[in-house]
C-alpha atoms as a printed R data frame, in Angstrom:
   type eleno elety resid chain resno      x      y       z
1  ATOM     1    CA   UNK     A     1  0.216 -0.258  -0.188
2  ATOM     2    CA   UNK     A     2  2.935  2.595   0.554
3  ATOM     3    CA   UNK     A     3  4.845  1.871  -2.093
4  ATOM     4    CA   UNK     A     4  1.942  2.117  -3.850
5  ATOM     5    CA   UNK     A     5  1.518  6.038  -2.614
6  ATOM     6    CA   UNK     A     6  4.954  6.829  -2.724
7  ATOM     7    CA   UNK     A     7  5.699  5.556  -6.658
8  ATOM     8    CA   UNK     A     8  2.349  7.711  -7.267
9  ATOM     9    CA   UNK     A     9  3.963 10.455  -5.557
10 ATOM    10    CA   UNK     A    10  6.887 10.318  -7.310
11 ATOM    11    CA   UNK     A    11  4.996 10.219 -10.835
12 ATOM    12    CA   UNK     A    12  4.161 14.065 -10.066
13 ATOM    13    CA   UNK     A    13  8.022 15.477  -9.945
14 ATOM    14    CA   UNK     A    14  9.052 13.059 -13.191
15 ATOM    15    CA   UNK     A    15  5.612 14.116 -15.120
16 ATOM    16    CA   UNK     A    16  6.852 17.584 -14.352
17 ATOM    17    CA   UNK     A    17 10.486 17.073 -15.019
18 ATOM    18    CA   UNK     A    18  9.507 15.496 -19.207
19 ATOM    19    CA   UNK     A    19  6.890 18.117 -19.714
20 ATOM    20    CA   UNK     A    20  9.612 20.909 -18.553
21 ATOM    21    CA   UNK     A    21 12.391 19.644 -20.747
22 ATOM    22    CA   UNK     A    22  9.828 18.841 -23.555
23 ATOM    23    CA   UNK     A    23  8.668 22.461 -23.327
24 ATOM    24    CA   UNK     A    24 12.295 23.755 -23.802
25 ATOM    25    CA   UNK     A    25 12.342 22.419 -27.180
26 ATOM    26    CA   UNK     A    26  8.828 23.373 -28.054
27 ATOM    27    CA   UNK     A    27  8.367 26.219 -26.724
28 ATOM    28    CA   UNK     A    28 12.144 27.498 -25.784
29 ATOM    29    CA   UNK     A    29 10.471 31.563 -24.636
30 ATOM    30    CA   UNK     A    30  8.009 30.214 -22.705
31 ATOM    31    CA   UNK     A    31  9.837 27.848 -20.377
32 ATOM    32    CA   UNK     A    32 12.436 30.059 -20.217
33 ATOM    33    CA   UNK     A    33 10.706 32.803 -18.733
34 ATOM    34    CA   UNK     A    34  8.866 30.746 -16.328
35 ATOM    35    CA   UNK     A    35 12.525 30.439 -14.457
36 ATOM    36    CA   UNK     A    36 12.614 34.374 -15.124
37 ATOM    37    CA   UNK     A    37 15.179 33.648 -17.594
38 ATOM    38    CA   UNK     A    38 15.946 35.259 -20.764
39 ATOM    39    CA   UNK     A    39 16.444 32.884 -24.504
40 ATOM    40    CA   UNK     A    40 19.966 33.528 -25.508
41 ATOM    41    CA   UNK     A    41 20.768 35.308 -28.760
42 ATOM    42    CA   UNK     A    42 21.053 32.828 -31.988
43 ATOM    43    CA   UNK     A    43 24.275 31.995 -31.256
44 ATOM    44    CA   UNK     A    44 24.089 30.506 -27.759
45 ATOM    45    CA   UNK     A    45 20.315 29.467 -28.306
46 ATOM    46    CA   UNK     A    46 20.784 25.781 -29.609
47 ATOM    47    CA   UNK     A    47 23.091 25.286 -26.998
48 ATOM    48    CA   UNK     A    48 21.178 27.025 -24.347
49 ATOM    49    CA   UNK     A    49 17.907 24.669 -25.343
50 ATOM    50    CA   UNK     A    50 19.814 21.385 -25.677
51 ATOM    51    CA   UNK     A    51 21.200 21.747 -22.034
52 ATOM    52    CA   UNK     A    52 18.103 22.914 -20.541
53 ATOM    53    CA   UNK     A    53 15.820 19.784 -22.082
54 ATOM    54    CA   UNK     A    54 18.278 17.575 -21.603
55 ATOM    55    CA   UNK     A    55 19.070 18.102 -17.505
56 ATOM    56    CA   UNK     A    56 15.253 17.979 -16.789
57 ATOM    57    CA   UNK     A    57 14.285 15.198 -19.730
58 ATOM    58    CA   UNK     A    58 17.057 13.395 -17.915
59 ATOM    59    CA   UNK     A    59 15.805 13.851 -14.805
60 ATOM    60    CA   UNK     A    60 11.923 12.901 -15.625
61 ATOM    61    CA   UNK     A    61 13.678  9.570 -17.524
62 ATOM    62    CA   UNK     A    62 15.510  8.702 -14.555
63 ATOM    63    CA   UNK     A    63 12.634  8.574 -12.243
64 ATOM    64    CA   UNK     A    64 10.431  6.789 -14.497
65 ATOM    65    CA   UNK     A    65 13.442  4.058 -14.907
66 ATOM    66    CA   UNK     A    66 13.788  3.570 -11.025
67 ATOM    67    CA   UNK     A    67  9.809  3.242 -10.924
68 ATOM    68    CA   UNK     A    68  9.526  0.943 -13.577
69 ATOM    69    CA   UNK     A    69 12.646 -1.197 -12.509
70 ATOM    70    CA   UNK     A    70 11.944 -0.528  -8.299
71 ATOM    71    CA   UNK     A    71 15.972 -0.342  -8.508
72 ATOM    72    CA   UNK     A    72 16.404  2.712  -5.961
73 ATOM    73    CA   UNK     A    73 20.023  3.115  -7.448
74 ATOM    74    CA   UNK     A    74 18.257  5.139 -10.159
75 ATOM    75    CA   UNK     A    75 16.773  7.624  -8.038
76 ATOM    76    CA   UNK     A    76 20.688  9.097  -6.878
77 ATOM    77    CA   UNK     A    77 21.283 10.527 -10.486
78 ATOM    78    CA   UNK     A    78 18.302 12.869 -10.265
79 ATOM    79    CA   UNK     A    79 18.520 13.733  -6.513
80 ATOM    80    CA   UNK     A    80 22.043 14.343  -6.764
81 ATOM    81    CA   UNK     A    81 21.551 16.825  -9.424
82 ATOM    82    CA   UNK     A    82 18.818 18.675  -7.761
83 ATOM    83    CA   UNK     A    83 21.086 18.690  -4.926
84 ATOM    84    CA   UNK     A    84 23.621 20.209  -7.155
85 ATOM    85    CA   UNK     A    85 21.356 22.278  -8.452
86 ATOM    86    CA   UNK     A    86 20.300 23.893  -5.023
87 ATOM    87    CA   UNK     A    87 23.764 24.382  -3.612
88 ATOM    88    CA   UNK     A    88 26.244 24.880  -6.286
């Protein structure tokens, strides 16, 4: 019972990270404003979109993999990424 509740709770951030990553690919201007960022000039635009999309898609996919395989070690990379983003 508690396992299913925890899995359901963890689907929410996985979906949000994945959706944000897709938004970086589809509508970079809209999602950048959500983070109080501006989209770079054409010279750095592709790199900015690729880095941000990869960051969020990687976290979302790793959480999904952890949930579906029930292998806890898949949670370590997204947790480390979030920790470093918050404190570095």
